[in-house]
Residue frames relative to the residue before (quaternion, step in Angstrom):
aa qw qx qy qz dx dy dz
M 1.0000 0.0000 0.0000 0.0000 0.00 0.00 0.00
H 0.4507 -0.6830 0.5066 0.2715 3.54 -1.00 0.82
H 0.1070 -0.7691 0.6264 0.0687 3.55 -1.00 0.87
P 0.4824 -0.6429 0.4950 0.3301 3.61 -0.81 0.87
H 0.5676 -0.6349 0.4111 0.3252 3.56 -1.00 0.87
T 0.0676 0.7682 -0.6345 0.0519 3.54 -0.99 0.92
D 0.3544 -0.6904 0.5861 0.2330 3.52 -1.23 0.55
I 0.3299 -0.7374 0.5552 0.1981 3.56 -0.98 0.87
K 0.0462 -0.7795 0.6247 0.0031 3.53 -0.91 0.98
S 0.5003 -0.6447 0.4817 0.3194 3.55 -1.12 0.63
P 0.6653 -0.5404 0.3280 0.3973 3.60 -1.18 0.54
N 0.6899 0.4699 -0.3062 0.4577 3.60 1.05 -0.58
K 0.6694 0.4273 -0.3075 0.5243 3.59 1.26 0.30
L 0.1801 0.8255 -0.5134 0.1502 3.54 1.01 0.85
G 0.4036 -0.7094 0.4838 0.3159 3.56 1.15 -0.54
T 0.6206 -0.5426 0.4129 0.3871 3.53 -1.28 0.34
P 0.4970 -0.6517 0.4666 0.3324 3.61 -0.81 0.89
V 0.4167 -0.6758 0.5443 0.2709 3.54 -1.09 0.75
P 0.7544 -0.4253 0.2297 0.4441 3.62 -1.19 0.25
L 0.8012 0.0770 -0.0616 0.5903 3.62 1.04 -0.63
D 0.0582 -0.7726 0.6322 0.0041 3.56 -0.79 1.10
L 0.1249 -0.7740 0.6200 0.0308 3.55 -0.86 1.09
L 0.0719 -0.8276 0.5562 -0.0235 3.58 -0.27 1.31
I 0.0246 0.8230 -0.5602 0.0905 3.58 -0.53 1.23
P 0.1760 -0.7899 0.5789 0.1000 3.62 -0.28 1.20
D 0.8410 0.2658 -0.1954 0.4287 3.52 -1.36 0.51
L 0.4732 0.6133 -0.4899 0.3999 3.58 1.10 0.64
L 0.7013 0.3275 -0.2251 0.5918 3.58 1.13 -0.68
L 0.0750 -0.8238 0.5619 0.0066 3.57 -0.39 1.21
P 0.6108 -0.6016 0.3635 0.3644 3.62 -1.08 0.65
A 0.6903 -0.5091 0.3322 0.3924 3.54 -1.29 0.43
D 0.7074 0.4470 -0.2794 0.4709 3.62 1.10 -0.52
A 0.3704 0.7133 -0.5073 0.3110 3.59 1.22 0.29
P 0.6048 -0.5740 0.3938 0.3869 3.63 -1.05 0.65
P 0.6610 -0.5562 0.3392 0.3724 3.61 -1.08 0.73
P 0.6346 0.5337 -0.3793 0.4106 3.68 0.84 -0.72
F 0.6475 0.4890 -0.3202 0.4890 3.59 1.14 -0.55
R 0.7153 0.4829 -0.2578 0.4345 3.56 0.92 -0.95
E 0.6860 0.5356 -0.2853 0.4015 3.59 1.08 -0.66
L 0.4830 0.6866 -0.4416 0.3164 3.60 1.18 -0.25
R 0.1499 -0.7638 0.6208 0.0936 3.56 -1.02 0.83
L 0.0979 -0.7626 0.6384 0.0358 3.54 -1.06 0.89
P 0.2421 -0.8449 0.4535 0.1475 3.59 0.29 1.25
V 0.6510 0.5165 -0.3393 0.4408 3.61 0.92 -0.78
L 0.6792 0.4689 -0.2921 0.4831 3.59 0.83 -0.96
E 0.6542 0.5252 -0.3230 0.4379 3.60 0.91 -0.88
K 0.6370 0.5171 -0.3315 0.4658 3.60 1.03 -0.73
W 0.6605 0.4897 -0.3148 0.4742 3.59 0.96 -0.78
L 0.6422 0.5248 -0.3336 0.4482 3.59 0.95 -0.81
A 0.6143 0.5691 -0.3487 0.4209 3.58 1.08 -0.68
S 0.7419 0.3738 -0.2266 0.5084 3.61 1.13 -0.51
A 0.5581 0.6445 -0.3750 0.3641 3.58 1.29 -0.14
E 0.4429 -0.5909 0.5830 0.3389 3.50 -1.39 0.22
V 0.0937 -0.8408 0.5331 -0.0030 3.56 -0.31 1.28
T 0.0428 0.7641 -0.6419 0.0477 3.56 -0.84 1.05
R 0.2603 -0.7487 0.5849 0.1720 3.55 -1.29 0.06
V 0.1548 -0.7705 0.6113 0.0931 3.57 -1.01 0.82
E 0.6502 -0.5959 0.3228 0.3435 3.54 -1.17 0.61
A 0.4994 0.6523 -0.4391 0.3638 3.61 1.14 -0.42
R 0.2110 -0.8227 0.5204 0.0889 3.58 -0.74 1.05
S 0.7477 0.2581 -0.1978 0.5790 3.58 1.24 0.21
A 0.6318 -0.5088 0.4123 0.4146 3.54 -1.27 0.34
R 0.6164 0.5618 -0.3366 0.4372 3.56 1.06 -0.78
D 0.6722 0.4818 -0.3004 0.4752 3.60 0.90 -0.89
F 0.6306 0.5302 -0.3395 0.4538 3.58 0.97 -0.81
L 0.6811 0.4861 -0.2894 0.4648 3.58 0.88 -0.93
A 0.6307 0.5350 -0.3427 0.4455 3.59 0.95 -0.82
N 0.6633 0.4890 -0.3004 0.4802 3.58 0.99 -0.81
A 0.6712 0.5169 -0.3081 0.4329 3.58 0.88 -0.94
F 0.7450 0.3769 -0.2089 0.5092 3.58 1.07 -0.73
G 0.5272 -0.7017 0.3716 0.3027 3.59 1.27 0.31
L 0.3138 0.7568 -0.5215 0.2382 3.60 1.05 0.64
P 0.5360 -0.5909 0.4778 0.3678 3.60 -1.18 0.46
Q 0.3295 -0.7252 0.5639 0.2180 3.56 -1.26 0.35
P 0.4967 -0.2455 -0.8272 0.0940 1.55 -1.76 1.75
A 0.5619 -0.6418 0.4125 0.3196 3.56 -1.02 0.82
P 0.4270 -0.6877 0.5207 0.2711 3.61 -1.03 0.75
V 0.1283 -0.8574 0.4949 0.0583 3.54 0.51 1.25
A 0.6586 0.5555 -0.3294 0.3862 3.59 0.88 -0.92
P 0.7339 0.4010 -0.2858 0.4679 3.67 0.63 -0.91
V 0.6121 0.5282 -0.3620 0.4640 3.61 1.08 -0.59
S 0.6612 0.4950 -0.3066 0.4730 3.58 0.96 -0.85
L 0.6056 0.5522 -0.3551 0.4497 3.59 1.05 -0.73
A 0.6244 0.5231 -0.3357 0.4730 3.57 1.01 -0.80
G 0.6712 0.5001 -0.2905 0.4637 3.57 1.02 -0.82
E 0.6290 0.5129 -0.3282 0.4833 3.58 1.23 -0.44
G 0.5559 -0.6100 0.3946 0.4038 3.58 1.28 -0.21
S 0.6306 0.5062 -0.3335 0.4846 3.57 1.29 0.29
T 0.0450 -0.7761 0.6271 0.0493 3.58 -1.09 0.65
F 0.0445 0.7869 -0.6102 0.0804 3.54 -0.72 1.12
E 0.4894 -0.6632 0.4813 0.2982 3.56 -1.08 0.71
G 0.7642 0.4271 -0.2797 0.3941 3.51 -1.36 0.25
P 0.6691 -0.5057 0.3630 0.4058 3.57 -1.33 0.00
W 0.0963 -0.7813 0.6161 0.0274 3.51 -1.18 0.75
L 0.1876 -0.7233 0.6484 0.1458 3.51 -1.36 0.43
R 0.4381 -0.5692 0.5934 0.3633 3.53 -1.26 0.36
A 0.0575 -0.7725 0.6323 0.0146 3.57 -1.04 0.83
D 0.0260 0.8753 -0.4823 0.0242 3.54 0.86 1.03
P 0.4751 -0.6720 0.4853 0.2952 3.58 -0.95 0.85
V 0.0075 -0.7947 0.6058 -0.0390 3.54 -1.01 0.89
H 0.3172 -0.6677 0.6204 0.2620 3.49 -1.40 0.12
V 0.1604 -0.7872 0.5922 0.0622 3.56 -0.71 1.13
R 0.1261 -0.7804 0.6103 0.0518 3.54 -0.81 1.05
V 0.2137 -0.7987 0.5546 0.0942 3.58 -0.55 1.19
S 0.0106 0.7746 -0.6311 0.0394 3.54 -1.03 0.94
P 0.6997 -0.4459 0.3210 0.4567 3.62 -1.21 0.10
N 0.6936 0.4765 -0.2768 0.4640 3.61 1.15 -0.52
G 0.7478 -0.3188 0.2197 0.5393 3.61 1.23 -0.02
A 0.5449 -0.5855 0.4799 0.3605 3.54 -1.25 -0.52
T 0.1790 -0.7968 0.5725 0.0725 3.57 -0.79 1.06
L 0.3393 -0.7521 0.5362 0.1781 3.55 -0.94 0.97
H 0.0681 -0.7402 0.6665 0.0570 3.51 -1.21 0.72
S 0.4318 -0.7483 0.4437 0.2381 3.57 -0.70 1.09
A 0.6992 -0.4722 0.3446 0.4116 3.53 -1.36 0.19
A 0.4934 0.6657 -0.4327 0.3553 3.60 1.21 -0.28
V 0.7153 0.4188 -0.2598 0.4954 3.61 1.13 -0.53
L 0.6384 0.5887 -0.3074 0.3890 3.59 1.26 -0.20
D 0.1585 -0.8145 0.5394 0.1432 3.61 1.12 -0.59
I 0.0876 0.8316 -0.5373 0.1101 3.56 0.77 1.10
G 0.3725 -0.7265 0.5354 0.2163 3.57 -0.94 0.89
R 0.6652 -0.5144 0.3710 0.3941 3.55 -1.25 0.48
E 0.6921 0.4664 -0.2833 0.4726 3.59 0.86 -0.95
E 0.6068 0.5481 -0.3562 0.4522 3.60 1.05 -0.66
A 0.6666 0.5070 -0.3035 0.4545 3.58 0.89 -0.95
E 0.6745 0.4952 -0.3030 0.4561 3.58 0.90 -0.88
A 0.6580 0.5079 -0.3165 0.4571 3.60 0.97 -0.80
L 0.6859 0.4863 -0.2944 0.4542 3.59 0.90 -0.88
T 0.6863 0.4630 -0.3051 0.4706 3.61 0.87 -0.82
A 0.5959 0.5429 -0.3689 0.4627 3.62 1.10 -0.56
A 0.6514 0.5093 -0.3147 0.4661 3.58 0.99 -0.81
L 0.6561 0.5008 -0.3146 0.4689 3.59 0.98 -0.78
S 0.6356 0.5225 -0.3343 0.4596 3.61 0.96 -0.80
A 0.6551 0.5072 -0.3144 0.4634 3.59 0.96 -0.84
Q 0.6653 0.5217 -0.3042 0.4389 3.57 0.96 -0.87
F 0.8122 0.2979 -0.1210 0.4869 3.58 0.91 -0.92
A 0.2826 0.7828 -0.5126 0.2111 3.59 1.20 0.33
G 0.6561 0.5326 -0.3107 0.4351 3.59 1.00 -0.79
D 0.6761 0.4607 -0.2859 0.4989 3.59 1.22 -0.40
G 0.5202 -0.6557 0.4078 0.3649 3.58 1.28 -0.01
L 0.5068 0.6346 -0.4278 0.3968 3.60 1.21 0.46
E 0.0479 -0.8037 0.5919 -0.0373 3.56 -0.85 1.02
F 0.1968 -0.8197 0.5343 0.0631 3.58 -0.45 1.27
H 0.0316 -0.7785 0.6268 0.0046 3.55 -1.13 0.78
A 0.1303 -0.7809 0.6075 0.0638 3.57 -1.16 0.67
P 0.0836 -0.8163 0.5705 0.0339 3.61 0.22 1.19
S 0.7439 0.1795 -0.1359 0.6293 3.57 1.30 -0.38
S 0.6215 -0.5734 0.3764 0.3785 3.58 -1.08 0.62
D 0.8129 0.2512 -0.1232 0.5108 3.58 0.95 -0.80
R 0.6672 0.3828 -0.3271 0.5489 3.59 1.23 0.41
W 0.0162 -0.8139 0.5785 -0.0520 3.54 -0.40 1.28
Y 0.1743 -0.7774 0.6008 0.0655 3.55 -1.27 0.54
V 0.1064 -0.7758 0.6152 0.0911 3.57 -1.23 0.45
R 0.3275 -0.7129 0.5868 0.2002 3.55 -0.92 0.97
V 0.1040 -0.8043 0.5845 0.0263 3.60 -0.91 0.91
P 0.5912 -0.5659 0.4194 0.3929 3.60 -1.16 0.44
R 0.6028 -0.5604 0.4203 0.3821 3.57 -1.15 0.56
G 0.7834 0.3027 -0.2475 0.4830 3.54 -1.03 0.84
E 0.6926 0.4851 -0.2666 0.4625 3.60 1.29 -0.05
V 0.4115 0.6901 -0.4953 0.3303 3.60 1.17 0.44
P 0.2582 -0.8032 0.5164 0.1468 3.63 -0.52 1.10
R 0.5646 -0.5115 0.4956 0.4171 3.55 -1.36 0.07
T 0.0231 -0.8259 0.5622 -0.0363 3.57 -0.86 0.91
T 0.3705 -0.6737 0.5883 0.2505 3.53 -1.41 0.14
P 0.4921 -0.6657 0.4586 0.3231 3.63 -0.76 0.94
L 0.6153 -0.5842 0.3829 0.3653 3.56 -1.06 0.76
D 0.6851 0.4902 -0.3189 0.4343 3.62 0.79 -0.90
A 0.6600 0.4859 -0.3120 0.4806 3.61 1.17 -0.50
A 0.6790 0.4968 -0.2852 0.4592 3.59 1.23 -0.44
L 0.5291 0.6526 -0.4137 0.3507 3.59 1.14 -0.50
G 0.8191 0.2286 -0.1855 0.4923 3.55 -0.90 0.96
R 0.6528 0.4745 -0.3211 0.4956 3.60 1.27 -0.12
N 0.6330 -0.5219 0.4005 0.4080 3.57 -1.31 0.23
A 0.3388 -0.7855 0.4828 0.1875 3.57 -0.30 1.26
F 0.5723 0.6074 -0.3904 0.3887 3.60 1.08 -0.61
A 0.6967 0.4794 -0.2720 0.4591 3.58 1.04 -0.75
L 0.7215 0.4474 -0.2257 0.4778 3.59 1.25 -0.29
M 0.3502 0.7593 -0.4881 0.2501 3.58 1.23 0.24
P 0.5009 -0.6391 0.4761 0.3374 3.61 -1.03 0.65
P 0.4529 -0.6892 0.4856 0.2900 3.61 -0.99 0.74
A 0.6388 -0.5091 0.4079 0.4079 3.55 -1.32 0.24
T 0.2500 -0.7106 0.6346 0.1728 3.54 -1.29 0.55
P 0.7791 -0.3803 0.1812 0.4643 3.64 -1.16 0.22
A 0.8247 0.2261 -0.1074 0.5071 3.61 0.85 -0.87
I 0.7565 0.3458 -0.1874 0.5225 3.60 1.20 -0.31
N 0.2550 -0.7351 0.6124 0.1403 3.55 -0.88 1.04
W 0.2468 -0.8390 0.4653 0.1363 3.55 0.13 1.31
P 0.6233 0.5137 -0.3788 0.4518 3.68 0.90 -0.63
A 0.6514 0.4974 -0.3202 0.4752 3.62 1.03 -0.77
V 0.6075 0.5470 -0.3508 0.4568 3.59 1.07 -0.73
L 0.6743 0.4954 -0.3094 0.4518 3.59 0.87 -0.90
T 0.6120 0.5338 -0.3499 0.4670 3.58 1.06 -0.69
E 0.6740 0.4859 -0.2895 0.4753 3.57 0.96 -0.88
V 0.5833 0.5602 -0.3639 0.4621 3.59 1.09 -0.70
Q 0.6772 0.5000 -0.2966 0.4510 3.57 0.87 -0.95
M 0.6330 0.5234 -0.3321 0.4637 3.59 1.08 -0.70
V 0.6440 0.5183 -0.3205 0.4624 3.59 0.96 -0.86
L 0.6848 0.4888 -0.2863 0.4585 3.57 0.88 -0.98
A 0.6475 0.5372 -0.3244 0.4324 3.59 0.97 -0.86
A 0.7244 0.4408 -0.2412 0.4719 3.59 1.05 -0.76
H 0.5503 0.6579 -0.3862 0.3394 3.60 1.22 -0.21
E 0.5904 -0.6039 0.4186 0.3340 3.55 -1.11 0.77
V 0.5621 0.5981 -0.3945 0.4133 3.61 1.09 -0.62
N 0.7249 0.4188 -0.2544 0.4841 3.58 0.85 -0.91
A 0.5695 0.5574 -0.3917 0.4599 3.59 1.13 -0.49
R 0.6647 0.4895 -0.3002 0.4779 3.58 0.97 -0.86
R 0.6375 0.5190 -0.3356 0.4600 3.59 0.95 -0.82
E 0.6390 0.5170 -0.3334 0.4617 3.60 1.01 -0.76
R 0.6411 0.5143 -0.3313 0.4633 3.60 0.96 -0.80
E 0.7145 0.4295 -0.2402 0.4973 3.56 1.10 -0.72
Q 0.4260 -0.7327 0.4274 0.3146 3.56 1.38 0.16
R 0.4195 0.6515 -0.4960 0.3918 3.54 0.98 0.99
P 0.5631 -0.6116 0.4152 0.3695 3.63 -1.02 0.66
A 0.4963 -0.6803 0.4624 0.2775 3.56 -1.03 0.82
V 0.3701 -0.6316 0.6231 0.2754 3.52 -1.30 0.54
N 0.0722 0.8901 -0.4424 0.0828 3.57 0.39 1.25
S 0.7938 0.0986 -0.1114 0.5898 3.60 1.23 0.20
V 0.2846 -0.6936 0.6098 0.2568 3.52 -1.38 -0.12
W 0.2798 -0.7286 0.5915 0.2027 3.55 -1.26 0.39
L 0.2488 -0.7900 0.5515 0.0987 3.54 -0.66 1.20
W 0.2593 0.7579 -0.5636 0.2019 3.57 -0.81 1.00
G 0.7940 0.3882 -0.2244 0.4105 3.54 -1.38 0.06
G 0.2957 0.8179 -0.4608 0.1767 3.59 1.10 0.58
G 0.3960 0.7023 -0.5471 0.2252 3.53 -1.33 0.38
E 0.4925 -0.6109 0.5165 0.3426 3.51 -1.37 -0.25
A 0.6274 -0.5397 0.3942 0.3996 3.55 -1.16 0.52
P 0.4990 -0.6619 0.4611 0.3166 3.61 -0.89 0.86
V 0.5713 -0.6136 0.4266 0.3394 3.54 -1.10 0.75
S 0.7996 -0.0277 0.0296 0.5992 3.58 0.99 -0.80
V 0.0878 -0.7649 0.6373 0.0329 3.53 -1.13 0.77
T 0.1688 -0.7866 0.5883 0.0818 3.57 -0.92 0.92
S 0.2752 -0.7713 0.5531 0.1533 3.56 -0.74 1.06
P 0.3154 -0.7423 0.5542 0.2059 3.61 -0.88 0.87
Y 0.6807 0.4578 -0.2746 0.5016 3.59 1.30 0.04
A 0.4427 -0.6829 0.5163 0.2666 3.55 -1.13 0.69
A 0.7867 0.1117 -0.0638 0.6038 3.60 1.19 -0.49
I 0.1110 -0.7796 0.6149 0.0414 3.56 -1.10 0.78
Y 0.0895 -0.7582 0.6447 0.0371 3.54 -0.96 0.99
A 0.2835 0.7585 -0.5358 0.2391 3.58 -0.48 1.16
D 0.2283 -0.7423 0.6117 0.1505 3.53 -1.29 0.52
E 0.5907 0.5855 -0.3533 0.4282 3.59 1.21 -0.55
P 0.5301 -0.7123 0.3493 0.2994 3.63 -0.70 1.05
F 0.6283 0.5312 -0.3709 0.4306 3.64 0.95 -0.63
A 0.6595 0.4845 -0.3032 0.4882 3.58 0.95 -0.87
C 0.6440 0.5134 -0.3250 0.4649 3.60 0.97 -0.81
G 0.6555 0.5255 -0.3120 0.4436 3.57 0.96 -0.86
L 0.6147 0.5367 -0.3453 0.4635 3.57 1.02 -0.74
G 0.6644 0.5025 -0.3074 0.4599 3.57 0.90 -0.89
I 0.6601 0.5100 -0.3094 0.4565 3.57 0.91 -0.91
L 0.6968 0.4722 -0.2804 0.4614 3.59 0.84 -0.97
A 0.6904 0.4606 -0.2751 0.4853 3.60 1.17 -0.57
G 0.5120 -0.6579 0.4202 0.3583 3.59 1.23 -0.05
T 0.5906 0.5026 -0.3839 0.5012 3.56 1.23 0.58
P 0.1798 -0.8347 0.5058 0.1229 3.60 0.42 1.17
P 0.4077 -0.7433 0.4736 0.2387 3.60 -0.77 1.00
S 0.2915 -0.6946 0.6242 0.2073 3.50 -1.33 0.45
K 0.5991 -0.5518 0.4229 0.3971 3.57 -1.19 0.43
V 0.5627 -0.5904 0.4499 0.3639 3.56 -1.14 0.64
P 0.3820 -0.7395 0.5017 0.2356 3.62 -0.72 1.00
A 0.7054 -0.4900 0.3188 0.4007 3.53 -1.31 0.19
G 0.8184 -0.1114 0.0956 0.5556 3.58 1.09 -0.55
M 0.7590 -0.4165 0.2735 0.4192 3.52 -1.39 0.12
N 0.6091 0.5954 -0.3700 0.3709 3.59 0.95 -0.76
E 0.6407 0.5265 -0.3297 0.4512 3.58 1.08 -0.67
V 0.6649 0.4769 -0.2982 0.4915 3.58 1.11 -0.66
A 0.7238 0.4574 -0.2476 0.4535 3.56 0.94 -0.92
G 0.6380 0.5582 -0.3363 0.4102 3.59 1.11 -0.52
G 0.7998 0.3032 -0.2188 0.4697 3.56 -1.16 0.60
A 0.6936 -0.4635 0.3469 0.4286 3.55 -1.34 -0.01
G 0.0157 0.8684 -0.4956 -0.0048 3.56 0.68 -1.10
A 0.7203 -0.4280 0.3314 0.4338 3.54 -1.37 -0.26
P 0.5698 -0.6144 0.4198 0.3487 3.60 -1.15 0.51
S 0.7898 0.0661 -0.0562 0.6072 3.60 1.18 -0.39
A 0.0356 -0.8157 0.5768 -0.0262 3.56 -1.06 0.72
L 0.2045 -0.7191 0.6514 0.1297 3.50 -1.31 0.61
V 0.0587 -0.7654 0.6402 0.0288 3.55 -0.97 0.93
V 0.0979 -0.7859 0.6100 0.0272 3.60 -0.72 1.12
I 0.0490 -0.8075 0.5874 -0.0241 3.56 -0.51 1.23
D 0.0113 -0.8397 0.5413 -0.0417 3.58 -0.31 1.26
T 0.2939 0.8063 -0.4759 0.1925 3.59 1.16 0.51
L 0.6321 0.5388 -0.3406 0.4407 3.62 1.22 -0.24
T 0.5458 0.6871 -0.3858 0.2848 3.59 1.15 -0.57
R 0.6713 0.5053 -0.3182 0.4389 3.59 0.81 -0.92
A 0.6642 0.4927 -0.3092 0.4696 3.59 0.92 -0.88
T 0.6230 0.5386 -0.3431 0.4518 3.59 1.02 -0.74
R 0.7094 0.4607 -0.2689 0.4606 3.58 0.85 -0.94
R 0.6674 0.4683 -0.3024 0.4938 3.57 1.14 -0.48
G 0.4015 -0.7142 0.4774 0.3176 3.58 1.23 -0.29
D 0.4183 0.7189 -0.4424 0.3354 3.56 1.25 0.55
A 0.2041 -0.8324 0.5057 0.0989 3.57 0.14 1.32
E 0.6293 0.5431 -0.3463 0.4349 3.60 1.01 -0.73
R 0.6831 0.4667 -0.2897 0.4813 3.58 0.87 -0.93
W 0.6264 0.5384 -0.3367 0.4520 3.58 1.01 -0.82
S 0.6603 0.5021 -0.3061 0.4671 3.60 0.93 -0.88
E 0.6257 0.5342 -0.3362 0.4584 3.59 1.00 -0.78
E 0.6833 0.4808 -0.2872 0.4685 3.57 0.90 -0.94
A 0.6430 0.5213 -0.3271 0.4559 3.59 0.98 -0.81
N 0.6687 0.4819 -0.3040 0.4776 3.59 0.95 -0.80
R 0.6048 0.5351 -0.3566 0.4699 3.58 1.13 -0.57
L 0.6204 0.5230 -0.3366 0.4778 3.59 1.06 -0.71
E 0.6142 0.5652 -0.3398 0.4334 3.56 1.01 -0.83
S 0.7517 0.3959 -0.2250 0.4771 3.59 0.80 -0.99
A 0.7378 0.4391 -0.2438 0.4510 3.60 0.93 -0.86
W 0.8041 0.2866 -0.1257 0.5054 3.60 1.05 -0.71
F 0.7419 0.4239 -0.2627 0.4481 3.59 0.59 -1.10
A 0.6288 0.5315 -0.3400 0.4545 3.60 1.07 -0.64
G 0.6822 0.4832 -0.2824 0.4705 3.59 1.25 -0.30
F 0.3392 0.7659 -0.4942 0.2328 3.61 1.21 0.21
S 0.6233 0.5458 -0.3539 0.4340 3.61 0.98 -0.76
A 0.6611 0.4919 -0.3034 0.4784 3.57 0.94 -0.87
A 0.6517 0.5155 -0.3193 0.4557 3.58 0.99 -0.80
L 0.6473 0.5027 -0.3214 0.4743 3.59 1.01 -0.75
G 0.6222 0.5346 -0.3389 0.4607 3.58 1.07 -0.67
R 0.7047 0.4532 -0.2533 0.4836 3.57 1.09 -0.74
F 0.8152 0.2856 -0.1127 0.4910 3.60 0.85 -1.02
G 0.4553 -0.6906 0.4569 0.3270 3.63 1.11 -0.47
R 0.7831 -0.0220 0.0300 0.6207 3.57 1.00 -0.86
V 0.0744 -0.7701 0.6333 0.0168 3.54 -1.19 0.72
R 0.1570 -0.7619 0.6155 0.1262 3.56 -1.11 0.67
A 0.2026 -0.7125 0.6588 0.1318 3.54 -1.03 0.92
I 0.0901 -0.8216 0.5628 -0.0142 3.58 -0.48 1.24
L 0.0000 -0.8358 0.5410 -0.0935 3.55 -0.37 1.31
P 0.2521 -0.7824 0.5499 0.1482 3.63 -0.23 1.20
G 0.0638 0.7966 -0.5974 0.0661 3.56 -1.13 0.73
A 0.7312 -0.4551 0.2950 0.4138 3.53 -1.34 0.20
R 0.7225 0.4063 -0.2487 0.5010 3.63 1.10 -0.59
G 0.7154 -0.3360 0.2362 0.5653 3.56 1.28 0.20
T 0.5759 -0.5954 0.4357 0.3520 3.54 -1.30 0.14
L 0.3109 -0.7424 0.5690 0.1687 3.56 -0.77 1.09
V 0.0865 -0.7816 0.6176 0.0163 3.55 -0.88 1.04
A 0.0566 -0.8072 0.5873 -0.0185 3.57 -0.41 1.25
T 0.1590 -0.8016 0.5731 0.0615 3.57 -0.49 1.23
L 0.1488 -0.7968 0.5841 0.0423 3.55 -0.67 1.17
R 0.0833 -0.7804 0.6187 0.0350 3.55 -1.05 0.82
K 0.6744 -0.4319 0.3709 0.4703 3.55 -1.28 0.15
P 0.5872 -0.6453 0.3393 0.3516 3.57 -0.74 1.00
P 0.3131 -0.7213 0.5844 0.2005 3.61 -0.83 0.97
P 0.7229 -0.4475 0.2832 0.4438 3.65 -1.22 0.21
W 0.7323 0.4167 -0.2473 0.4785 3.60 1.07 -0.68
H 0.2025 0.8345 -0.4905 0.1485 3.54 1.30 0.46
W 0.8561 0.1570 -0.1666 0.4634 3.53 -1.15 0.89
I 0.4186 0.7194 -0.4951 0.2489 3.66 1.04 0.25
R 0.6157 0.5020 -0.3655 0.4851 3.62 1.16 -0.39
K 0.4687 -0.6721 0.4952 0.2887 3.54 -1.02 0.79
P 0.4647 -0.6786 0.4822 0.3016 3.63 -0.77 0.92
A 0.2195 -0.7639 0.5970 0.1095 3.54 -1.09 0.83
A 0.6234 -0.5390 0.4051 0.3959 3.57 -1.18 0.51
L 0.6029 -0.5853 0.4019 0.3640 3.57 -1.02 0.80
S 0.6424 0.5605 -0.3337 0.4022 3.59 0.94 -0.87
T 0.6098 0.5674 -0.3708 0.4108 3.63 1.10 -0.48
Y 0.6370 0.5265 -0.3346 0.4528 3.60 1.20 -0.27
A 0.5659 0.6443 -0.3758 0.3513 3.60 1.22 -0.44
């Protein structure tokens, strides 16, 4: 398959953000994605990409791109930053402890994210309360500020090496378990977590209702909140908690993502802005091609069709699309005389 030419740059060479960065995870899907996802055409975006300066950076997720842009250490302390974005601030080290459904087969254990579980608010609170009670003696404290995003506070010095949830989905979870730390045997903790969840009335009720069980958690993104964070943007529009947390910690409180480009491009506003649109992620994780296509087409009409207005307001715009081969960064400028001379290529050829 032909891939439009891109230059690979390392994450520490992302360059200075341009006046408007539009970051959209899960629009570029991997080559093994089902055909209904790969076959979608977005003519407006494809036409703009044909005239853009296209490069690629090594960050393979929106989270990695943001961590680099805001100067976080690696691996990024996703859990405490996300907690800040949830509106919570707690001292000490934290891990994400996201609820998952683990399906065991002869080939291993496959993870399915909370996107397929539809966990209720009361269910999340009951399950995390049970886990906190079970592990209080180990210094572990579970919280669920969101039904499908859970966290656990851990003692200092006990944050294990982990694999991000999005990188673990669909892979053999047994091979990706966090190793033991000096005082905590994390594989044994996860086994005990699964026993607590399996015996809980919440899952008994879900089984009676023929709903998948919340039968484990996935630990990842550990660390403590960074002492200082510097935002390269004067304004941030985001709903996703990690992006929101970065803005809060940097003193650039985020605003909700507006309905479309016209709201960002209209008026005087800030001299630079970041917009993080994560509306495709849930459909991607559920494998819901119809919903994903609906959301992608909504982006086409609400955002990509407004690139001309955004260029009139900002002068330059970057469309930032994370993917399996790295994050594609397409820099758009006011149309030069030779505008549109390259033939537009299908979006899937950029993945």
